[in-house]
A tleap script that builds the chain and sets N, CA, C and O, in Angstrom:
source leaprc.protein.ff14SB
mol = sequence {
  NMET PRO THR HIE THR ILE ALA ILE GLN HIE
  VAL SER GLY SER LEU HIE PHE ASP SER ARG
  ILE GLU LEU LYS CYS LEU LEU GLN PRO PRO
  ASN ASN SER THR ILE LYS GLN TRP VAL GLY
  PRO ARG GLY GLU ILE VAL SER ASN ASN GLU
  HIE LEU LEU ILE GLU ARG PHE ARG PRO SER
  ASP GLN GLY ALA TYR THR CYS ARG ILE ILE
  PHE PRO GLY ARG GLN ALA LEU GLN GLN VAL
  LYS THR ARG ALA CALA
}
set mol.1.N position { 94.881 56.325 86.938 }
set mol.1.CA position { 95.665 57.317 86.217 }
set mol.1.C position { 96.182 58.404 87.455 }
set mol.1.O position { 95.402 58.533 88.399 }
set mol.2.N position { 97.070 58.946 87.476 }
set mol.2.CA position { 96.928 60.118 88.260 }
set mol.2.C position { 96.471 61.695 87.699 }
set mol.2.O position { 96.713 62.031 86.540 }
set mol.3.N position { 95.892 62.462 88.519 }
set mol.3.CA position { 95.579 63.801 88.242 }
set mol.3.C position { 96.783 64.783 88.009 }
set mol.3.O position { 97.726 64.653 88.790 }
set mol.4.N position { 96.880 65.779 87.006 }
set mol.4.CA position { 98.279 66.532 86.661 }
set mol.4.C position { 97.098 67.799 86.589 }
set mol.4.O position { 95.944 67.784 86.160 }
set mol.5.N position { 97.865 68.816 87.160 }
set mol.5.CA position { 97.432 70.190 87.060 }
set mol.5.C position { 98.830 70.927 86.069 }
set mol.5.O position { 100.037 70.694 86.118 }
set mol.6.N position { 98.123 71.767 85.308 }
set mol.6.CA position { 98.890 72.736 84.175 }
set mol.6.C position { 98.689 73.818 85.181 }
set mol.6.O position { 97.730 73.995 85.932 }
set mol.7.N position { 100.048 74.670 85.013 }
set mol.7.CA position { 100.130 76.080 85.479 }
set mol.7.C position { 100.967 76.776 84.503 }
set mol.7.O position { 101.617 76.049 83.752 }
set mol.8.N position { 101.083 78.094 84.361 }
set mol.8.CA position { 101.850 78.653 83.367 }
set mol.8.C position { 102.448 79.975 84.194 }
set mol.8.O position { 101.775 80.971 84.461 }
set mol.9.N position { 103.713 79.799 84.508 }
set mol.9.CA position { 104.511 80.936 85.232 }
set mol.9.C position { 105.062 81.840 84.363 }
set mol.9.O position { 105.621 81.498 83.321 }
set mol.10.N position { 104.927 83.070 84.757 }
set mol.10.CA position { 105.217 84.505 84.265 }
set mol.10.C position { 106.865 84.378 84.877 }
set mol.10.O position { 107.180 84.568 86.051 }
set mol.11.N position { 107.556 84.105 84.050 }
set mol.11.CA position { 109.041 84.199 84.530 }
set mol.11.C position { 109.566 85.517 84.743 }
set mol.11.O position { 109.823 85.974 85.857 }
set mol.12.N position { 109.759 86.278 83.369 }
set mol.12.CA position { 110.253 87.225 83.273 }
set mol.12.C position { 109.766 88.152 81.865 }
set mol.12.O position { 109.403 87.734 80.765 }
set mol.13.N position { 109.912 89.555 82.361 }
set mol.13.CA position { 109.493 90.367 81.084 }
set mol.13.C position { 108.181 91.364 81.563 }
set mol.13.O position { 107.489 91.063 82.535 }
set mol.14.N position { 108.008 92.244 80.973 }
set mol.14.CA position { 106.428 92.566 80.845 }
set mol.14.C position { 105.815 92.868 79.844 }
set mol.14.O position { 106.504 93.503 79.046 }
set mol.15.N position { 104.625 92.649 79.487 }
set mol.15.CA position { 103.667 92.822 77.934 }
set mol.15.C position { 103.697 94.270 77.738 }
set mol.15.O position { 102.774 95.040 78.002 }
set mol.16.N position { 105.115 94.645 77.135 }
set mol.16.CA position { 105.353 96.034 76.326 }
set mol.16.C position { 106.336 95.678 74.922 }
set mol.16.O position { 107.435 95.130 75.011 }
set mol.17.N position { 105.801 96.041 73.828 }
set mol.17.CA position { 106.429 96.105 72.672 }
set mol.17.C position { 107.830 96.323 72.825 }
set mol.17.O position { 108.180 97.343 73.419 }
set mol.18.N position { 108.715 95.510 72.374 }
set mol.18.CA position { 110.082 95.318 72.213 }
set mol.18.C position { 110.819 94.909 73.609 }
set mol.18.O position { 112.000 95.144 73.867 }
set mol.19.N position { 109.792 94.185 74.537 }
set mol.19.CA position { 110.485 93.905 75.871 }
set mol.19.C position { 110.602 92.183 75.869 }
set mol.19.O position { 109.711 91.705 75.167 }
set mol.20.N position { 111.361 91.303 76.398 }
set mol.20.CA position { 111.893 90.259 76.224 }
set mol.20.C position { 110.795 89.771 77.207 }
set mol.20.O position { 110.438 90.468 78.157 }
set mol.21.N position { 110.197 88.371 76.905 }
set mol.21.CA position { 109.297 87.818 77.619 }
set mol.21.C position { 109.209 86.303 77.760 }
set mol.21.O position { 109.036 85.729 76.685 }
set mol.22.N position { 109.283 85.566 78.776 }
set mol.22.CA position { 109.634 84.508 79.221 }
set mol.22.C position { 108.594 83.742 80.188 }
set mol.22.O position { 108.500 84.021 81.384 }
set mol.23.N position { 107.563 82.414 79.336 }
set mol.23.CA position { 106.876 82.000 80.398 }
set mol.23.C position { 107.376 80.661 80.410 }
set mol.23.O position { 108.063 80.125 79.540 }
set mol.24.N position { 106.873 80.070 81.721 }
set mol.24.CA position { 107.423 78.540 81.672 }
set mol.24.C position { 106.233 77.718 82.022 }
set mol.24.O position { 105.501 78.151 82.912 }
set mol.25.N position { 105.956 76.652 81.473 }
set mol.25.CA position { 104.859 75.365 81.991 }
set mol.25.C position { 105.024 74.572 82.658 }
set mol.25.O position { 105.943 73.755 82.602 }
set mol.26.N position { 103.896 74.654 83.692 }
set mol.26.CA position { 104.644 73.401 85.122 }
set mol.26.C position { 103.662 72.483 84.822 }
set mol.26.O position { 102.620 72.840 84.271 }
set mol.27.N position { 103.870 71.410 85.107 }
set mol.27.CA position { 102.951 69.973 85.355 }
set mol.27.C position { 103.374 69.872 86.810 }
set mol.27.O position { 104.547 69.995 87.162 }
set mol.28.N position { 102.387 69.646 87.618 }
set mol.28.CA position { 102.131 69.026 88.658 }
set mol.28.C position { 101.129 68.050 88.908 }
set mol.28.O position { 99.904 68.104 88.795 }
set mol.29.N position { 102.042 66.984 89.335 }
set mol.29.CA position { 102.930 66.506 90.151 }
set mol.29.C position { 103.867 66.034 88.771 }
set mol.29.O position { 103.317 65.269 87.980 }
set mol.30.N position { 105.200 66.463 88.501 }
set mol.30.CA position { 106.038 66.510 87.496 }
set mol.30.C position { 105.841 64.970 86.982 }
set mol.30.O position { 105.258 64.040 87.538 }
set mol.31.N position { 106.476 65.015 85.821 }
set mol.31.CA position { 106.263 63.301 85.034 }
set mol.31.C position { 107.250 63.778 83.936 }
set mol.31.O position { 107.086 64.761 83.213 }
set mol.32.N position { 108.187 63.017 83.930 }
set mol.32.CA position { 109.250 63.006 83.276 }
set mol.32.C position { 108.960 62.409 81.693 }
set mol.32.O position { 109.588 62.789 80.705 }
set mol.33.N position { 107.936 61.453 81.683 }
set mol.33.CA position { 107.739 60.889 80.324 }
set mol.33.C position { 106.661 61.553 79.585 }
set mol.33.O position { 105.855 60.907 78.915 }
set mol.34.N position { 106.626 62.882 79.698 }
set mol.34.CA position { 106.045 63.804 78.868 }
set mol.34.C position { 106.345 64.517 78.002 }
set mol.34.O position { 107.432 65.025 78.273 }
set mol.35.N position { 105.816 64.978 76.707 }
set mol.35.CA position { 106.555 65.939 75.682 }
set mol.35.C position { 105.763 67.214 76.149 }
set mol.35.O position { 104.576 67.386 76.427 }
set mol.36.N position { 106.624 67.866 76.137 }
set mol.36.CA position { 105.843 69.633 76.397 }
set mol.36.C position { 105.915 70.625 75.227 }
set mol.36.O position { 107.065 70.703 74.795 }
set mol.37.N position { 105.319 71.153 74.792 }
set mol.37.CA position { 105.586 72.497 73.701 }
set mol.37.C position { 104.568 73.495 73.875 }
set mol.37.O position { 103.535 73.410 74.540 }
set mol.38.N position { 105.090 74.645 73.048 }
set mol.38.CA position { 103.913 75.620 73.009 }
set mol.38.C position { 103.973 76.003 71.741 }
set mol.38.O position { 104.940 76.126 70.989 }
set mol.39.N position { 102.656 76.205 71.559 }
set mol.39.CA position { 102.014 76.461 70.030 }
set mol.39.C position { 101.267 77.793 70.281 }
set mol.39.O position { 100.464 78.174 71.133 }
set mol.40.N position { 102.011 78.497 68.906 }
set mol.40.CA position { 101.784 80.079 69.357 }
set mol.40.C position { 100.191 80.427 68.602 }
set mol.40.O position { 99.502 79.484 68.214 }
set mol.41.N position { 99.811 81.575 68.483 }
set mol.41.CA position { 98.569 82.059 68.066 }
set mol.41.C position { 98.077 81.811 66.835 }
set mol.41.O position { 96.870 81.984 66.665 }
set mol.42.N position { 98.995 81.309 65.616 }
set mol.42.CA position { 98.836 80.978 64.422 }
set mol.42.C position { 99.184 79.454 64.396 }
set mol.42.O position { 99.914 79.136 63.458 }
set mol.43.N position { 98.811 78.469 65.226 }
set mol.43.CA position { 98.740 77.413 65.473 }
set mol.43.C position { 100.082 76.321 65.060 }
set mol.43.O position { 100.021 75.187 64.586 }
set mol.44.N position { 101.217 77.105 65.420 }
set mol.44.CA position { 102.639 76.670 65.259 }
set mol.44.C position { 103.263 76.376 66.096 }
set mol.44.O position { 103.150 77.094 67.089 }
set mol.45.N position { 104.135 75.331 66.176 }
set mol.45.CA position { 104.673 74.842 67.446 }
set mol.45.C position { 105.877 76.091 67.303 }
set mol.45.O position { 106.672 76.207 66.370 }
set mol.46.N position { 105.763 76.951 68.473 }
set mol.46.CA position { 107.121 78.110 68.817 }
set mol.46.C position { 108.212 77.437 69.889 }
set mol.46.O position { 109.228 78.034 70.245 }
set mol.47.N position { 107.842 76.099 70.350 }
set mol.47.CA position { 109.237 75.782 71.329 }
set mol.47.C position { 108.620 74.441 71.562 }
set mol.47.O position { 107.409 74.230 71.490 }
set mol.48.N position { 109.656 73.424 71.887 }
set mol.48.CA position { 109.719 72.256 72.009 }
set mol.48.C position { 110.066 71.744 73.675 }
set mol.48.O position { 110.367 70.641 74.133 }
set mol.49.N position { 109.870 73.086 74.312 }
set mol.49.CA position { 109.867 72.212 75.867 }
set mol.49.C position { 109.147 73.141 76.511 }
set mol.49.O position { 108.308 73.861 75.970 }
set mol.50.N position { 109.466 73.154 77.746 }
set mol.50.CA position { 108.545 74.086 78.737 }
set mol.50.C position { 108.395 75.694 78.711 }
set mol.50.O position { 107.377 76.296 79.053 }
set mol.51.N position { 109.586 76.279 78.247 }
set mol.51.CA position { 109.927 77.635 78.515 }
set mol.51.C position { 109.394 78.135 76.862 }
set mol.51.O position { 109.715 77.584 75.809 }
set mol.52.N position { 108.607 79.189 77.011 }
set mol.52.CA position { 108.703 80.194 75.688 }
set mol.52.C position { 109.134 81.167 76.086 }
set mol.52.O position { 108.812 81.709 77.144 }
set mol.53.N position { 110.082 81.615 75.155 }
set mol.53.CA position { 110.724 82.953 75.220 }
set mol.53.C position { 110.691 83.702 73.809 }
set mol.53.O position { 110.839 83.224 72.684 }
set mol.54.N position { 110.452 85.024 74.207 }
set mol.54.CA position { 110.014 85.619 73.246 }
set mol.54.C position { 110.853 86.976 73.497 }
set mol.54.O position { 110.580 87.890 74.275 }
set mol.55.N position { 112.078 86.835 72.517 }
set mol.55.CA position { 113.195 87.847 72.774 }
set mol.55.C position { 112.579 89.514 72.692 }
set mol.55.O position { 112.759 90.312 73.611 }
set mol.56.N position { 112.078 89.739 71.839 }
set mol.56.CA position { 111.600 90.950 71.404 }
set mol.56.C position { 110.122 91.021 70.841 }
set mol.56.O position { 109.856 90.909 69.644 }
set mol.57.N position { 109.029 91.257 72.023 }
set mol.57.CA position { 107.551 91.398 71.932 }
set mol.57.C position { 107.124 92.195 70.929 }
set mol.57.O position { 107.537 93.342 71.101 }
set mol.58.N position { 106.287 92.037 69.684 }
set mol.58.CA position { 106.046 92.435 68.571 }
set mol.58.C position { 104.540 92.709 68.426 }
set mol.58.O position { 103.998 91.692 68.859 }
set mol.59.N position { 103.830 93.366 68.129 }
set mol.59.CA position { 102.292 93.320 67.457 }
set mol.59.C position { 102.251 91.823 66.822 }
set mol.59.O position { 101.262 91.127 67.048 }
set mol.60.N position { 103.123 91.417 66.176 }
set mol.60.CA position { 102.621 90.090 65.437 }
set mol.60.C position { 102.433 89.084 66.830 }
set mol.60.O position { 101.602 88.184 66.948 }
set mol.61.N position { 103.148 89.384 67.538 }
set mol.61.CA position { 103.361 88.165 68.584 }
set mol.61.C position { 102.393 88.382 69.774 }
set mol.61.O position { 102.534 87.860 70.880 }
set mol.62.N position { 101.474 89.151 69.438 }
set mol.62.CA position { 99.895 89.203 70.509 }
set mol.62.C position { 99.149 87.778 70.162 }
set mol.62.O position { 99.196 87.213 69.070 }
set mol.63.N position { 98.544 87.384 71.175 }
set mol.63.CA position { 97.818 86.298 70.867 }
set mol.63.C position { 97.724 85.578 71.967 }
set mol.63.O position { 98.181 85.867 73.073 }
set mol.64.N position { 96.959 84.371 71.575 }
set mol.64.CA position { 96.723 82.951 72.439 }
set mol.64.C position { 97.814 81.991 72.397 }
set mol.64.O position { 98.074 81.349 71.380 }
set mol.65.N position { 98.426 81.888 73.438 }
set mol.65.CA position { 99.772 80.690 73.492 }
set mol.65.C position { 99.205 79.405 74.072 }
set mol.65.O position { 98.240 79.514 74.828 }
set mol.66.N position { 99.555 78.549 73.882 }
set mol.66.CA position { 98.807 77.455 74.444 }
set mol.66.C position { 100.272 76.425 74.670 }
set mol.66.O position { 100.969 75.947 73.776 }
set mol.67.N position { 100.432 76.294 76.047 }
set mol.67.CA position { 101.241 74.983 76.666 }
set mol.67.C position { 100.431 73.476 76.411 }
set mol.67.O position { 99.415 73.183 77.042 }
set mol.68.N position { 100.963 72.709 75.534 }
set mol.68.CA position { 100.851 71.506 75.175 }
set mol.68.C position { 101.427 70.269 75.676 }
set mol.68.O position { 102.333 69.765 75.013 }
set mol.69.N position { 100.985 69.627 76.894 }
set mol.69.CA position { 101.593 68.352 77.331 }
set mol.69.C position { 101.045 67.012 77.095 }
set mol.69.O position { 99.997 66.566 77.563 }
set mol.70.N position { 101.995 66.333 76.199 }
set mol.70.CA position { 101.577 65.137 75.823 }
set mol.70.C position { 101.538 63.936 76.764 }
set mol.70.O position { 102.699 64.119 77.131 }
set mol.71.N position { 101.285 63.198 77.241 }
set mol.71.CA position { 101.355 61.786 77.901 }
set mol.71.C position { 100.884 60.919 76.980 }
set mol.71.O position { 100.028 61.121 76.118 }
set mol.72.N position { 101.593 59.789 77.255 }
set mol.72.CA position { 101.124 58.390 76.630 }
set mol.72.C position { 99.610 58.451 76.127 }
set mol.72.O position { 99.316 59.561 76.570 }
set mol.73.N position { 98.721 58.095 75.639 }
set mol.73.CA position { 97.876 58.084 74.973 }
set mol.73.C position { 96.835 59.684 75.314 }
set mol.73.O position { 95.705 59.731 74.827 }
set mol.74.N position { 97.195 60.504 75.893 }
set mol.74.CA position { 96.084 61.401 76.041 }
set mol.74.C position { 97.666 63.035 76.051 }
set mol.74.O position { 98.884 63.154 75.913 }
set mol.75.N position { 96.621 63.749 76.274 }
set mol.75.CA position { 97.388 65.314 76.115 }
set mol.75.C position { 96.610 66.576 76.917 }
set mol.75.O position { 95.468 66.950 76.650 }
set mol.76.N position { 97.360 67.070 77.813 }
set mol.76.CA position { 96.846 68.265 78.415 }
set mol.76.C position { 96.851 69.904 77.565 }
set mol.76.O position { 97.727 70.150 76.736 }
set mol.77.N position { 95.927 70.769 77.859 }
set mol.77.CA position { 96.355 71.925 77.392 }
set mol.77.C position { 95.940 72.901 78.355 }
set mol.77.O position { 95.168 72.591 79.262 }
set mol.78.N position { 96.441 74.167 78.211 }
set mol.78.CA position { 96.637 75.606 78.928 }
set mol.78.C position { 96.993 76.637 78.468 }
set mol.78.O position { 98.162 76.813 78.124 }
set mol.79.N position { 96.000 77.610 78.352 }
set mol.79.CA position { 96.138 78.666 77.334 }
set mol.79.C position { 96.332 79.863 78.262 }
set mol.79.O position { 95.842 79.924 79.390 }
set mol.80.N position { 97.227 80.988 77.592 }
set mol.80.CA position { 97.590 82.204 78.006 }
set mol.80.C position { 97.125 83.076 77.154 }
set mol.80.O position { 96.876 82.482 76.104 }
set mol.81.N position { 96.801 84.566 77.057 }
set mol.81.CA position { 96.651 85.529 76.400 }
set mol.81.C position { 97.445 86.512 76.331 }
set mol.81.O position { 97.458 87.156 77.380 }
set mol.82.N position { 98.344 87.034 75.261 }
set mol.82.CA position { 99.129 87.764 75.222 }
set mol.82.C position { 98.846 89.251 74.704 }
set mol.82.O position { 98.648 89.145 73.494 }
set mol.83.N position { 98.773 90.171 74.969 }
set mol.83.CA position { 98.598 91.482 74.831 }
set mol.83.C position { 99.363 92.775 75.074 }
set mol.83.O position { 99.267 93.044 76.271 }
set mol.84.N position { 99.950 93.516 74.543 }
set mol.84.CA position { 100.587 94.700 74.972 }
set mol.84.C position { 99.763 95.496 76.227 }
set mol.84.O position { 98.538 95.402 76.312 }
set mol.85.N position { 100.388 96.115 76.978 }
set mol.85.CA position { 100.009 96.727 77.790 }
set mol.85.C position { 99.637 98.193 77.333 }
set mol.85.O position { 99.193 99.000 78.149 }
savepdb mol mol.pdb
quit
């Protein structure tokens, strides 16, 4: 079974309240047979693809976001914490 690496890329936005934030979860090497999800600070699924978009960053959006990549029979996780500057 090949080894994969998960990286979280900051696509756009700054961590300031009322700003737009976009993060992308990258898998290397790419694998098209995976399911990608973002899980929010309260444990809810906030995105069902590799992109996490917060249109207007608010205090309630602060916390740990986890990129979850599900492979057949296993999963991989990478976490990023968001807090306003």
